[in-house]
mmCIF entry with sequence, helices, sheets and N, C-alpha, C, O atoms, coordinates in Angstrom:
data_MODEL
# 
_entry.id   MODEL 
# 
_entity.id                         1 
_entity.type                       polymer 
_entity.pdbx_number_of_molecules   1 
# 
_entity_poly.entity_id                      1 
_entity_poly.type                           'polypeptide(L)' 
_entity_poly.nstd_linkage                   no 
_entity_poly.nstd_monomer                   no 
_entity_poly.pdbx_seq_one_letter_code       MPKFSSDAAERAFWEKTDSTAYVDWSKSVRVELPNLKPSARKSDP 
_entity_poly.pdbx_seq_one_letter_code_can   MPKFSSDAAERAFWEKTDSTAYVDWSKSVRVELPNLKPSARKSDP 
_entity_poly.pdbx_strand_id                 A 
# 
loop_
_entity_poly_seq.entity_id 
_entity_poly_seq.num 
_entity_poly_seq.mon_id 
_entity_poly_seq.hetero 
1 1  MET n 
1 2  PRO n 
1 3  LYS n 
1 4  PHE n 
1 5  SER n 
1 6  SER n 
1 7  ASP n 
1 8  ALA n 
1 9  ALA n 
1 10 GLU n 
1 11 ARG n 
1 12 ALA n 
1 13 PHE n 
1 14 TRP n 
1 15 GLU n 
1 16 LYS n 
1 17 THR n 
1 18 ASP n 
1 19 SER n 
1 20 THR n 
1 21 ALA n 
1 22 TYR n 
1 23 VAL n 
1 24 ASP n 
1 25 TRP n 
1 26 SER n 
1 27 LYS n 
1 28 SER n 
1 29 VAL n 
1 30 ARG n 
1 31 VAL n 
1 32 GLU n 
1 33 LEU n 
1 34 PRO n 
1 35 ASN n 
1 36 LEU n 
1 37 LYS n 
1 38 PRO n 
1 39 SER n 
1 40 ALA n 
1 41 ARG n 
1 42 LYS n 
1 43 SER n 
1 44 ASP n 
1 45 PRO n 
# 
_struct_asym.id          A 
_struct_asym.entity_id   1 
# 
loop_
_struct_conf.conf_type_id 
_struct_conf.id 
_struct_conf.pdbx_PDB_helix_id 
_struct_conf.beg_label_comp_id 
_struct_conf.beg_label_asym_id 
_struct_conf.beg_label_seq_id 
_struct_conf.pdbx_beg_PDB_ins_code 
_struct_conf.end_label_comp_id 
_struct_conf.end_label_asym_id 
_struct_conf.end_label_seq_id 
_struct_conf.pdbx_end_PDB_ins_code 
_struct_conf.beg_auth_comp_id 
_struct_conf.beg_auth_asym_id 
_struct_conf.beg_auth_seq_id 
_struct_conf.end_auth_comp_id 
_struct_conf.end_auth_asym_id 
_struct_conf.end_auth_seq_id 
_struct_conf.pdbx_PDB_helix_class 
_struct_conf.details 
_struct_conf.pdbx_PDB_helix_length 
HELX_P HELX_P1 AA1 ASP A 7  ? LYS A 16 ? ASP A 7  LYS A 16 1 ? 10 
HELX_P HELX_P2 AA2 SER A 19 ? ALA A 21 ? SER A 19 ALA A 21 5 ? 3  
HELX_P HELX_P3 AA3 TRP A 25 ? LYS A 27 ? TRP A 25 LYS A 27 5 ? 3  
# 
_struct_conf_type.id          HELX_P 
_struct_conf_type.criteria    ? 
_struct_conf_type.reference   ? 
# 
loop_
_atom_site.group_PDB 
_atom_site.id 
_atom_site.type_symbol 
_atom_site.label_atom_id 
_atom_site.label_alt_id 
_atom_site.label_comp_id 
_atom_site.label_asym_id 
_atom_site.label_entity_id 
_atom_site.label_seq_id 
_atom_site.pdbx_PDB_ins_code 
_atom_site.Cartn_x 
_atom_site.Cartn_y 
_atom_site.Cartn_z 
_atom_site.occupancy 
_atom_site.B_iso_or_equiv 
_atom_site.pdbx_formal_charge 
_atom_site.auth_seq_id 
_atom_site.auth_comp_id 
_atom_site.auth_asym_id 
_atom_site.auth_atom_id 
_atom_site.pdbx_PDB_model_num 
ATOM 1   N N  . MET A 1 1  ? 119.617 73.506 -25.120 1.00 0.00 ? 1  MET A N  1 
ATOM 2   C CA . MET A 1 1  ? 119.099 73.810 -23.817 1.00 0.00 ? 1  MET A CA 1 
ATOM 3   C C  . MET A 1 1  ? 118.849 72.488 -23.087 1.00 0.00 ? 1  MET A C  1 
ATOM 4   O O  . MET A 1 1  ? 118.234 71.585 -23.654 1.00 0.00 ? 1  MET A O  1 
ATOM 5   N N  . PRO A 1 2  ? 119.304 72.361 -21.870 1.00 0.00 ? 2  PRO A N  1 
ATOM 6   C CA . PRO A 1 2  ? 119.077 71.107 -21.139 1.00 0.00 ? 2  PRO A CA 1 
ATOM 7   C C  . PRO A 1 2  ? 117.613 70.911 -20.762 1.00 0.00 ? 2  PRO A C  1 
ATOM 8   O O  . PRO A 1 2  ? 116.859 71.874 -20.618 1.00 0.00 ? 2  PRO A O  1 
ATOM 9   N N  . LYS A 1 3  ? 117.229 69.655 -20.606 1.00 0.00 ? 3  LYS A N  1 
ATOM 10  C CA . LYS A 1 3  ? 115.881 69.302 -20.131 1.00 0.00 ? 3  LYS A CA 1 
ATOM 11  C C  . LYS A 1 3  ? 115.986 69.030 -18.634 1.00 0.00 ? 3  LYS A C  1 
ATOM 12  O O  . LYS A 1 3  ? 116.986 68.482 -18.170 1.00 0.00 ? 3  LYS A O  1 
ATOM 13  N N  . PHE A 1 4  ? 114.965 69.408 -17.883 1.00 0.00 ? 4  PHE A N  1 
ATOM 14  C CA . PHE A 1 4  ? 114.980 69.247 -16.435 1.00 0.00 ? 4  PHE A CA 1 
ATOM 15  C C  . PHE A 1 4  ? 113.805 68.399 -15.984 1.00 0.00 ? 4  PHE A C  1 
ATOM 16  O O  . PHE A 1 4  ? 112.724 68.452 -16.570 1.00 0.00 ? 4  PHE A O  1 
ATOM 17  N N  . SER A 1 5  ? 114.027 67.615 -14.936 1.00 0.00 ? 5  SER A N  1 
ATOM 18  C CA . SER A 1 5  ? 112.975 66.738 -14.424 1.00 0.00 ? 5  SER A CA 1 
ATOM 19  C C  . SER A 1 5  ? 112.007 67.481 -13.512 1.00 0.00 ? 5  SER A C  1 
ATOM 20  O O  . SER A 1 5  ? 110.901 67.006 -13.255 1.00 0.00 ? 5  SER A O  1 
ATOM 21  N N  . SER A 1 6  ? 112.426 68.655 -13.021 1.00 0.00 ? 6  SER A N  1 
ATOM 22  C CA . SER A 1 6  ? 111.553 69.428 -12.128 1.00 0.00 ? 6  SER A CA 1 
ATOM 23  C C  . SER A 1 6  ? 112.005 70.887 -12.101 1.00 0.00 ? 6  SER A C  1 
ATOM 24  O O  . SER A 1 6  ? 113.090 71.227 -12.572 1.00 0.00 ? 6  SER A O  1 
ATOM 25  N N  . ASP A 1 7  ? 111.149 71.735 -11.543 1.00 0.00 ? 7  ASP A N  1 
ATOM 26  C CA . ASP A 1 7  ? 111.511 73.147 -11.379 1.00 0.00 ? 7  ASP A CA 1 
ATOM 27  C C  . ASP A 1 7  ? 112.711 73.283 -10.440 1.00 0.00 ? 7  ASP A C  1 
ATOM 28  O O  . ASP A 1 7  ? 113.578 74.132 -10.648 1.00 0.00 ? 7  ASP A O  1 
ATOM 29  N N  . ALA A 1 8  ? 112.751 72.444 -9.411  1.00 0.00 ? 8  ALA A N  1 
ATOM 30  C CA . ALA A 1 8  ? 113.865 72.496 -8.453  1.00 0.00 ? 8  ALA A CA 1 
ATOM 31  C C  . ALA A 1 8  ? 115.184 72.153 -9.137  1.00 0.00 ? 8  ALA A C  1 
ATOM 32  O O  . ALA A 1 8  ? 116.205 72.781 -8.857  1.00 0.00 ? 8  ALA A O  1 
ATOM 33  N N  . ALA A 1 9  ? 115.176 71.165 -10.028 1.00 0.00 ? 9  ALA A N  1 
ATOM 34  C CA . ALA A 1 9  ? 116.391 70.787 -10.756 1.00 0.00 ? 9  ALA A CA 1 
ATOM 35  C C  . ALA A 1 9  ? 116.838 71.917 -11.673 1.00 0.00 ? 9  ALA A C  1 
ATOM 36  O O  . ALA A 1 9  ? 118.033 72.192 -11.787 1.00 0.00 ? 9  ALA A O  1 
ATOM 37  N N  . GLU A 1 10 ? 115.885 72.572 -12.325 1.00 0.00 ? 10 GLU A N  1 
ATOM 38  C CA . GLU A 1 10 ? 116.220 73.700 -13.202 1.00 0.00 ? 10 GLU A CA 1 
ATOM 39  C C  . GLU A 1 10 ? 116.789 74.864 -12.394 1.00 0.00 ? 10 GLU A C  1 
ATOM 40  O O  . GLU A 1 10 ? 117.779 75.479 -12.789 1.00 0.00 ? 10 GLU A O  1 
ATOM 41  N N  . ARG A 1 11 ? 116.155 75.157 -11.261 1.00 0.00 ? 11 ARG A N  1 
ATOM 42  C CA . ARG A 1 11 ? 116.616 76.245 -10.398 1.00 0.00 ? 11 ARG A CA 1 
ATOM 43  C C  . ARG A 1 11 ? 118.048 75.989 -9.924  1.00 0.00 ? 11 ARG A C  1 
ATOM 44  O O  . ARG A 1 11 ? 118.884 76.893 -9.947  1.00 0.00 ? 11 ARG A O  1 
ATOM 45  N N  . ALA A 1 12 ? 118.327 74.757 -9.495  1.00 0.00 ? 12 ALA A N  1 
ATOM 46  C CA . ALA A 1 12 ? 119.672 74.406 -9.021  1.00 0.00 ? 12 ALA A CA 1 
ATOM 47  C C  . ALA A 1 12 ? 120.700 74.557 -10.138 1.00 0.00 ? 12 ALA A C  1 
ATOM 48  O O  . ALA A 1 12 ? 121.816 75.020 -9.901  1.00 0.00 ? 12 ALA A O  1 
ATOM 49  N N  . PHE A 1 13 ? 120.319 74.163 -11.367 1.00 0.00 ? 13 PHE A N  1 
ATOM 50  C CA . PHE A 1 13 ? 121.215 74.286 -12.509 1.00 0.00 ? 13 PHE A CA 1 
ATOM 51  C C  . PHE A 1 13 ? 121.581 75.737 -12.778 1.00 0.00 ? 13 PHE A C  1 
ATOM 52  O O  . PHE A 1 13 ? 122.759 76.068 -12.917 1.00 0.00 ? 13 PHE A O  1 
ATOM 53  N N  . TRP A 1 14 ? 120.560 76.617 -12.854 1.00 0.00 ? 14 TRP A N  1 
ATOM 54  C CA . TRP A 1 14 ? 120.819 78.017 -13.196 1.00 0.00 ? 14 TRP A CA 1 
ATOM 55  C C  . TRP A 1 14 ? 121.493 78.783 -12.065 1.00 0.00 ? 14 TRP A C  1 
ATOM 56  O O  . TRP A 1 14 ? 122.122 79.812 -12.313 1.00 0.00 ? 14 TRP A O  1 
ATOM 57  N N  . GLU A 1 15 ? 121.375 78.304 -10.834 1.00 0.00 ? 15 GLU A N  1 
ATOM 58  C CA . GLU A 1 15 ? 122.070 78.961 -9.721  1.00 0.00 ? 15 GLU A CA 1 
ATOM 59  C C  . GLU A 1 15 ? 123.580 78.848 -9.855  1.00 0.00 ? 15 GLU A C  1 
ATOM 60  O O  . GLU A 1 15 ? 124.312 79.708 -9.366  1.00 0.00 ? 15 GLU A O  1 
ATOM 61  N N  . LYS A 1 16 ? 124.058 77.784 -10.521 1.00 0.00 ? 16 LYS A N  1 
ATOM 62  C CA . LYS A 1 16 ? 125.503 77.591 -10.624 1.00 0.00 ? 16 LYS A CA 1 
ATOM 63  C C  . LYS A 1 16 ? 126.039 77.613 -12.057 1.00 0.00 ? 16 LYS A C  1 
ATOM 64  O O  . LYS A 1 16 ? 127.213 77.323 -12.284 1.00 0.00 ? 16 LYS A O  1 
ATOM 65  N N  . THR A 1 17 ? 125.181 77.957 -13.025 1.00 0.00 ? 17 THR A N  1 
ATOM 66  C CA . THR A 1 17 ? 125.577 77.945 -14.427 1.00 0.00 ? 17 THR A CA 1 
ATOM 67  C C  . THR A 1 17 ? 125.442 79.332 -15.041 1.00 0.00 ? 17 THR A C  1 
ATOM 68  O O  . THR A 1 17 ? 124.457 80.030 -14.803 1.00 0.00 ? 17 THR A O  1 
ATOM 69  N N  . ASP A 1 18 ? 126.429 79.726 -15.827 1.00 0.00 ? 18 ASP A N  1 
ATOM 70  C CA . ASP A 1 18 ? 126.399 81.008 -16.527 1.00 0.00 ? 18 ASP A CA 1 
ATOM 71  C C  . ASP A 1 18 ? 125.526 80.870 -17.776 1.00 0.00 ? 18 ASP A C  1 
ATOM 72  O O  . ASP A 1 18 ? 125.771 79.997 -18.609 1.00 0.00 ? 18 ASP A O  1 
ATOM 73  N N  . SER A 1 19 ? 124.531 81.711 -17.907 1.00 0.00 ? 19 SER A N  1 
ATOM 74  C CA . SER A 1 19 ? 123.585 81.612 -19.023 1.00 0.00 ? 19 SER A CA 1 
ATOM 75  C C  . SER A 1 19 ? 124.194 81.963 -20.374 1.00 0.00 ? 19 SER A C  1 
ATOM 76  O O  . SER A 1 19 ? 123.602 81.646 -21.405 1.00 0.00 ? 19 SER A O  1 
ATOM 77  N N  . THR A 1 20 ? 125.354 82.606 -20.401 1.00 0.00 ? 20 THR A N  1 
ATOM 78  C CA . THR A 1 20 ? 125.934 83.013 -21.682 1.00 0.00 ? 20 THR A CA 1 
ATOM 79  C C  . THR A 1 20 ? 126.310 81.822 -22.555 1.00 0.00 ? 20 THR A C  1 
ATOM 80  O O  . THR A 1 20 ? 126.468 81.984 -23.765 1.00 0.00 ? 20 THR A O  1 
ATOM 81  N N  . ALA A 1 21 ? 126.458 80.642 -21.985 1.00 0.00 ? 21 ALA A N  1 
ATOM 82  C CA . ALA A 1 21 ? 126.744 79.447 -22.779 1.00 0.00 ? 21 ALA A CA 1 
ATOM 83  C C  . ALA A 1 21 ? 125.484 78.947 -23.491 1.00 0.00 ? 21 ALA A C  1 
ATOM 84  O O  . ALA A 1 21 ? 125.586 78.155 -24.429 1.00 0.00 ? 21 ALA A O  1 
ATOM 85  N N  . TYR A 1 22 ? 124.312 79.390 -23.066 1.00 0.00 ? 22 TYR A N  1 
ATOM 86  C CA . TYR A 1 22 ? 123.051 78.896 -23.605 1.00 0.00 ? 22 TYR A CA 1 
ATOM 87  C C  . TYR A 1 22 ? 122.208 79.963 -24.287 1.00 0.00 ? 22 TYR A C  1 
ATOM 88  O O  . TYR A 1 22 ? 121.361 79.630 -25.116 1.00 0.00 ? 22 TYR A O  1 
ATOM 89  N N  . VAL A 1 23 ? 122.415 81.232 -23.962 1.00 0.00 ? 23 VAL A N  1 
ATOM 90  C CA . VAL A 1 23 ? 121.580 82.314 -24.480 1.00 0.00 ? 23 VAL A CA 1 
ATOM 91  C C  . VAL A 1 23 ? 122.464 83.360 -25.154 1.00 0.00 ? 23 VAL A C  1 
ATOM 92  O O  . VAL A 1 23 ? 123.478 83.780 -24.596 1.00 0.00 ? 23 VAL A O  1 
ATOM 93  N N  . ASP A 1 24 ? 122.077 83.772 -26.345 1.00 0.00 ? 24 ASP A N  1 
ATOM 94  C CA . ASP A 1 24 ? 122.792 84.841 -27.041 1.00 0.00 ? 24 ASP A CA 1 
ATOM 95  C C  . ASP A 1 24 ? 122.130 86.162 -26.650 1.00 0.00 ? 24 ASP A C  1 
ATOM 96  O O  . ASP A 1 24 ? 121.161 86.592 -27.274 1.00 0.00 ? 24 ASP A O  1 
ATOM 97  N N  . TRP A 1 25 ? 122.664 86.790 -25.616 1.00 0.00 ? 25 TRP A N  1 
ATOM 98  C CA . TRP A 1 25 ? 122.049 88.006 -25.085 1.00 0.00 ? 25 TRP A CA 1 
ATOM 99  C C  . TRP A 1 25 ? 122.152 89.176 -26.053 1.00 0.00 ? 25 TRP A C  1 
ATOM 100 O O  . TRP A 1 25 ? 121.456 90.175 -25.868 1.00 0.00 ? 25 TRP A O  1 
ATOM 101 N N  . SER A 1 26 ? 122.989 89.089 -27.073 1.00 0.00 ? 26 SER A N  1 
ATOM 102 C CA . SER A 1 26 ? 123.080 90.185 -28.052 1.00 0.00 ? 26 SER A CA 1 
ATOM 103 C C  . SER A 1 26 ? 121.818 90.249 -28.920 1.00 0.00 ? 26 SER A C  1 
ATOM 104 O O  . SER A 1 26 ? 121.561 91.264 -29.566 1.00 0.00 ? 26 SER A O  1 
ATOM 105 N N  . LYS A 1 27 ? 121.034 89.168 -28.936 1.00 0.00 ? 27 LYS A N  1 
ATOM 106 C CA . LYS A 1 27 ? 119.794 89.147 -29.719 1.00 0.00 ? 27 LYS A CA 1 
ATOM 107 C C  . LYS A 1 27 ? 118.570 89.403 -28.845 1.00 0.00 ? 27 LYS A C  1 
ATOM 108 O O  . LYS A 1 27 ? 117.436 89.248 -29.299 1.00 0.00 ? 27 LYS A O  1 
ATOM 109 N N  . SER A 1 28 ? 118.796 89.789 -27.611 1.00 0.00 ? 28 SER A N  1 
ATOM 110 C CA . SER A 1 28 ? 117.670 90.028 -26.705 1.00 0.00 ? 28 SER A CA 1 
ATOM 111 C C  . SER A 1 28 ? 116.903 91.291 -27.110 1.00 0.00 ? 28 SER A C  1 
ATOM 112 O O  . SER A 1 28 ? 117.433 92.174 -27.785 1.00 0.00 ? 28 SER A O  1 
ATOM 113 N N  . VAL A 1 29 ? 115.665 91.347 -26.686 1.00 0.00 ? 29 VAL A N  1 
ATOM 114 C CA . VAL A 1 29 ? 114.789 92.473 -27.005 1.00 0.00 ? 29 VAL A CA 1 
ATOM 115 C C  . VAL A 1 29 ? 114.204 93.003 -25.697 1.00 0.00 ? 29 VAL A C  1 
ATOM 116 O O  . VAL A 1 29 ? 113.699 92.228 -24.885 1.00 0.00 ? 29 VAL A O  1 
ATOM 117 N N  . ARG A 1 30 ? 114.267 94.295 -25.492 1.00 0.00 ? 30 ARG A N  1 
ATOM 118 C CA . ARG A 1 30 ? 113.690 94.900 -24.293 1.00 0.00 ? 30 ARG A CA 1 
ATOM 119 C C  . ARG A 1 30 ? 112.170 94.914 -24.415 1.00 0.00 ? 30 ARG A C  1 
ATOM 120 O O  . ARG A 1 30 ? 111.625 95.235 -25.471 1.00 0.00 ? 30 ARG A O  1 
ATOM 121 N N  . VAL A 1 31 ? 111.501 94.566 -23.337 1.00 0.00 ? 31 VAL A N  1 
ATOM 122 C CA . VAL A 1 31 ? 110.040 94.538 -23.315 1.00 0.00 ? 31 VAL A CA 1 
ATOM 123 C C  . VAL A 1 31 ? 109.539 95.452 -22.211 1.00 0.00 ? 31 VAL A C  1 
ATOM 124 O O  . VAL A 1 31 ? 110.152 95.545 -21.148 1.00 0.00 ? 31 VAL A O  1 
ATOM 125 N N  . GLU A 1 32 ? 108.435 96.119 -22.460 1.00 0.00 ? 32 GLU A N  1 
ATOM 126 C CA . GLU A 1 32 ? 107.811 96.951 -21.433 1.00 0.00 ? 32 GLU A CA 1 
ATOM 127 C C  . GLU A 1 32 ? 106.486 96.329 -21.046 1.00 0.00 ? 32 GLU A C  1 
ATOM 128 O O  . GLU A 1 32 ? 105.709 95.919 -21.908 1.00 0.00 ? 32 GLU A O  1 
ATOM 129 N N  . LEU A 1 33 ? 106.228 96.258 -19.744 1.00 0.00 ? 33 LEU A N  1 
ATOM 130 C CA . LEU A 1 33 ? 104.990 95.695 -19.220 1.00 0.00 ? 33 LEU A CA 1 
ATOM 131 C C  . LEU A 1 33 ? 104.316 96.760 -18.367 1.00 0.00 ? 33 LEU A C  1 
ATOM 132 O O  . LEU A 1 33 ? 104.391 96.704 -17.140 1.00 0.00 ? 33 LEU A O  1 
ATOM 133 N N  . PRO A 1 34 ? 103.660 97.729 -18.997 1.00 0.00 ? 34 PRO A N  1 
ATOM 134 C CA . PRO A 1 34 ? 103.127 98.877 -18.266 1.00 0.00 ? 34 PRO A CA 1 
ATOM 135 C C  . PRO A 1 34 ? 101.976 98.546 -17.309 1.00 0.00 ? 34 PRO A C  1 
ATOM 136 O O  . PRO A 1 34 ? 101.744 99.285 -16.352 1.00 0.00 ? 34 PRO A O  1 
ATOM 137 N N  . ASN A 1 35 ? 101.262 97.460 -17.551 1.00 0.00 ? 35 ASN A N  1 
ATOM 138 C CA . ASN A 1 35 ? 100.117 97.123 -16.705 1.00 0.00 ? 35 ASN A CA 1 
ATOM 139 C C  . ASN A 1 35 ? 100.421 96.028 -15.691 1.00 0.00 ? 35 ASN A C  1 
ATOM 140 O O  . ASN A 1 35 ? 99.506  95.466 -15.089 1.00 0.00 ? 35 ASN A O  1 
ATOM 141 N N  . LEU A 1 36 ? 101.688 95.727 -15.501 1.00 0.00 ? 36 LEU A N  1 
ATOM 142 C CA . LEU A 1 36 ? 102.091 94.688 -14.558 1.00 0.00 ? 36 LEU A CA 1 
ATOM 143 C C  . LEU A 1 36 ? 101.794 95.134 -13.139 1.00 0.00 ? 36 LEU A C  1 
ATOM 144 O O  . LEU A 1 36 ? 102.135 96.249 -12.744 1.00 0.00 ? 36 LEU A O  1 
ATOM 145 N N  . LYS A 1 37 ? 101.149 94.249 -12.365 1.00 0.00 ? 37 LYS A N  1 
ATOM 146 C CA . LYS A 1 37 ? 100.787 94.583 -10.994 1.00 0.00 ? 37 LYS A CA 1 
ATOM 147 C C  . LYS A 1 37 ? 101.463 93.604 -10.033 1.00 0.00 ? 37 LYS A C  1 
ATOM 148 O O  . LYS A 1 37 ? 101.762 92.474 -10.420 1.00 0.00 ? 37 LYS A O  1 
ATOM 149 N N  . PRO A 1 38 ? 101.701 94.007 -8.822  1.00 0.00 ? 38 PRO A N  1 
ATOM 150 C CA . PRO A 1 38 ? 102.331 93.098 -7.846  1.00 0.00 ? 38 PRO A CA 1 
ATOM 151 C C  . PRO A 1 38 ? 101.461 91.853 -7.617  1.00 0.00 ? 38 PRO A C  1 
ATOM 152 O O  . PRO A 1 38 ? 100.235 91.905 -7.712  1.00 0.00 ? 38 PRO A O  1 
ATOM 153 N N  . SER A 1 39 ? 102.115 90.762 -7.322  1.00 0.00 ? 39 SER A N  1 
ATOM 154 C CA . SER A 1 39 ? 101.412 89.529 -7.023  1.00 0.00 ? 39 SER A CA 1 
ATOM 155 C C  . SER A 1 39 ? 100.594 89.672 -5.745  1.00 0.00 ? 39 SER A C  1 
ATOM 156 O O  . SER A 1 39 ? 100.994 90.392 -4.830  1.00 0.00 ? 39 SER A O  1 
ATOM 157 N N  . ALA A 1 40 ? 99.462  88.999 -5.677  1.00 0.00 ? 40 ALA A N  1 
ATOM 158 C CA . ALA A 1 40 ? 98.602  89.057 -4.497  1.00 0.00 ? 40 ALA A CA 1 
ATOM 159 C C  . ALA A 1 40 ? 99.099  88.121 -3.398  1.00 0.00 ? 40 ALA A C  1 
ATOM 160 O O  . ALA A 1 40 ? 98.679  88.225 -2.246  1.00 0.00 ? 40 ALA A O  1 
ATOM 161 N N  . ARG A 1 41 ? 100.000 87.202 -3.765  1.00 0.00 ? 41 ARG A N  1 
ATOM 162 C CA . ARG A 1 41 ? 100.544 86.281 -2.765  1.00 0.00 ? 41 ARG A CA 1 
ATOM 163 C C  . ARG A 1 41 ? 102.053 86.209 -2.891  1.00 0.00 ? 41 ARG A C  1 
ATOM 164 O O  . ARG A 1 41 ? 102.621 86.566 -3.924  1.00 0.00 ? 41 ARG A O  1 
ATOM 165 N N  . LYS A 1 42 ? 102.699 85.742 -1.830  1.00 0.00 ? 42 LYS A N  1 
ATOM 166 C CA . LYS A 1 42 ? 104.156 85.606 -1.862  1.00 0.00 ? 42 LYS A CA 1 
ATOM 167 C C  . LYS A 1 42 ? 104.546 84.450 -2.751  1.00 0.00 ? 42 LYS A C  1 
ATOM 168 O O  . LYS A 1 42 ? 103.882 83.414 -2.741  1.00 0.00 ? 42 LYS A O  1 
ATOM 169 N N  . SER A 1 43 ? 105.600 84.603 -3.513  1.00 0.00 ? 43 SER A N  1 
ATOM 170 C CA . SER A 1 43 ? 106.086 83.509 -4.346  1.00 0.00 ? 43 SER A CA 1 
ATOM 171 C C  . SER A 1 43 ? 107.056 82.655 -3.552  1.00 0.00 ? 43 SER A C  1 
ATOM 172 O O  . SER A 1 43 ? 107.614 83.105 -2.551  1.00 0.00 ? 43 SER A O  1 
ATOM 173 N N  . ASP A 1 44 ? 107.258 81.426 -3.998  1.00 0.00 ? 44 ASP A N  1 
ATOM 174 C CA . ASP A 1 44 ? 108.209 80.529 -3.330  1.00 0.00 ? 44 ASP A CA 1 
ATOM 175 C C  . ASP A 1 44 ? 109.621 81.037 -3.555  1.00 0.00 ? 44 ASP A C  1 
ATOM 176 O O  . ASP A 1 44 ? 109.925 81.562 -4.626  1.00 0.00 ? 44 ASP A O  1 
ATOM 177 N N  . PRO A 1 45 ? 110.480 80.891 -2.574  1.00 0.00 ? 45 PRO A N  1 
ATOM 178 C CA . PRO A 1 45 ? 111.873 81.362 -2.724  1.00 0.00 ? 45 PRO A CA 1 
ATOM 179 C C  . PRO A 1 45 ? 112.653 80.559 -3.718  1.00 0.00 ? 45 PRO A C  1 
ATOM 180 O O  . PRO A 1 45 ? 113.830 80.836 -3.949  1.00 0.00 ? 45 PRO A O  1 
# 
């Protein structure tokens, strides 16, 4: 997994990179978050 100097650098990387080269999605596990509530503030784009 690459190391990033900032969140912006990581975001730019994943916007143009296919995650299948880094993540084995066949080993993924579904998770349920029944008590998840909407954020009280807008998140950054």
